[in-house]
C-alpha positions in Angstrom: -0.1 0.0 0.0 1.1 3.4 -0.6 0.1 6.8 0.9 1.2 10.5 0.9 1.3 12.0 4.2 1.8 15.8 4.4 3.6 16.7 7.7 4.6 20.0 8.9 7.8 21.3 8.3 9.0 21.2 12.1 8.3 17.5 12.2 9.6 16.7 8.7 12.9 18.4 9.9 12.9 16.3 13.1 11.9 13.1 11.2 14.8 13.7 8.5 17.1 14.5 11.2 16.4 11.2 13.3 16.7 9.2 10.1 20.0 10.8 9.3 21.4 10.2 13.0 20.1 6.3 12.6 21.4 6.0 9.1 18.0 5.0 7.7 15.8 6.2 4.9 13.1 8.8 6.7 10.3 6.8 4.8 11.5 3.6 6.9 11.7 5.8 10.1 8.0 7.0 9.3 6.9 3.4 8.7 8.4 2.6 12.0 6.6 5.3 13.9 3.3 4.2 12.7 3.9 0.7 13.2 4.8 1.7 16.9 1.7 3.9 17.2 -1.0 1.7 15.5 0.7 -1.6 15.6 0.7 -4.9 13.8 -1.1 -8.1 14.1 1.8 -10.0 16.1 0.6 -13.1 17.6 3.9 -13.3 19.5 3.0 -10.0 21.3 -0.5 -11.0 22.2 1.0 -14.2 23.7 3.7 -12.6 25.7 1.0 -9.9 26.9 -1.7 -12.6 28.2 1.7 -14.4 30.3 2.4 -11.0 32.0 -0.9 -9.7 32.4 -2.4 -12.6 34.8 -5.2 -13.3 32.4 -5.5 -16.2 30.0 -6.9 -14.1 27.2 -4.5 -12.3 24.8 -3.7 -8.7 25.9 -5.2 -6.0 23.6 -2.4 -3.6 24.1 -4.1 -0.8 21.6 -7.3 -1.1 23.8 -5.1 -0.9 26.7 -3.3 2.5 25.6 -6.6 3.9 24.5 -8.1 3.3 27.8 -5.2 4.7 29.5 -5.0 7.8 27.3 -8.8 8.4 28.0 -8.4 8.0 31.7 -5.2 10.3 31.8 -7.3 12.9 29.7 -10.3 12.5 32.3 -7.9 13.2 35.1 -6.5 16.4 33.4 -9.8 17.9 32.6 
């Protein structure tokens, strides 16, 4: 899949600087950041999460992050 994303110049500059620091292409770094933010369907990650969470069901890390973010916003309001 291919998409075009327009980012503000300050963010584009930081992305380019971090990519240069790591010696990677800025596109690869952007994909890494999106993957970290939105995740991939990784059965191993779900398995590891269920072992450390105390539940026999796979841990939905994305739902957990959303719940924690909502709680933090509610506390700040």
